[in-house]
C-alpha positions in Angstrom: 0.0 0.0 0.0 2.9 2.4 0.7 4.3 1.9 -2.8 1.0 3.0 -4.2 1.0 6.1 -2.1 4.5 6.9 -3.2 3.5 6.6 -6.9 0.4 8.7 -6.4 2.4 11.4 -4.8 5.0 11.3 -7.6 2.3 11.7 -10.2 0.8 14.7 -8.4 4.2 16.3 -8.3 4.7 15.8 -12.0 1.3 17.1 -13.1 2.6 20.6 -14.0 5.2 19.1 -16.3 2.6 16.9 -18.0 0.5 20.0 -18.7 3.5 21.9 -20.0 4.4 19.0 -22.3 0.8 18.8 -23.5 0.9 22.5 -24.4 4.2 22.1 -26.2 2.9 19.0 -28.0 -0.2 20.8 -29.2 1.9 23.7 -30.5 4.3 21.4 -32.3 1.4 19.5 -33.9 -0.1 22.8 -35.3 3.3 24.0 -36.6 4.1 20.6 -38.2 0.7 20.5 -39.9 1.1 24.0 -41.2 4.5 23.2 -42.6 3.2 19.9 -44.1 0.2 21.6 -45.8 2.5 24.4 -47.1 4.8 21.8 -48.7 1.8 20.0 -50.2 0.5 23.3 -51.7 4.0 24.2 -53.0 4.4 20.8 -54.7 0.9 21.1 -56.2 1.6 24.5 -57.6 4.9 23.4 -59.1 3.2 20.4 -60.7 0.4 22.5 -62.2 3.0 24.9 -63.6 4.8 22.0 -65.3 1.6 20.2 -66.5 -1.4 22.5 -66.7 -3.6 19.9 -68.3 -3.5 17.7 -65.2 -4.9 20.4 -62.9 -7.9 18.4 -61.8 -6.0 15.3 -60.7 -3.4 17.4 -59.0 -5.9 19.5 -57.1 -7.9 16.5 -55.9 -4.8 14.7 -54.7 -3.6 17.9 -53.0 -6.9 18.3 -51.1 -6.9 14.7 -50.0 -3.3 14.9 -48.8 -4.0 18.2 -46.9 -7.1 16.7 -45.3 -5.1 13.7 -44.1 -2.4 15.9 -42.6 -5.0 18.1 -40.9 -6.7 15.0 -39.5 -3.5 13.9 -37.9 -2.9 17.3 -36.5 -6.4 17.4 -35.0 -5.9 14.0 -33.4 -2.6 15.2 -31.8 -4.3 18.3 -30.5 -7.1 16.3 -29.0 -4.7 13.9 -27.3 -2.8 16.9 -25.9 -6.0 18.5 -24.6 -7.0 15.3 -23.0 -3.7 15.2 -21.2 -4.1 18.8 -20.2 -7.6 18.5 -18.7 -7.7 15.0 -17.4 
């Protein structure tokens, strides 16, 4: 029983660090997603400039890839918020 009490006390003492880590993790998720979507857009624009006749395929692939990156970023933010508030 004493070991459990020691572990609970250690967890309570480390709670501020967990919240700080959750905030940093949410920020990194947003920045990473922004960089990723920017790279997707850059690649799509370069591809359209080289092959203007393939604009439809490139645009649809770009939107799907950006949505997947954004979905991963939202998942990371939700996990960080759960750590923050629970």
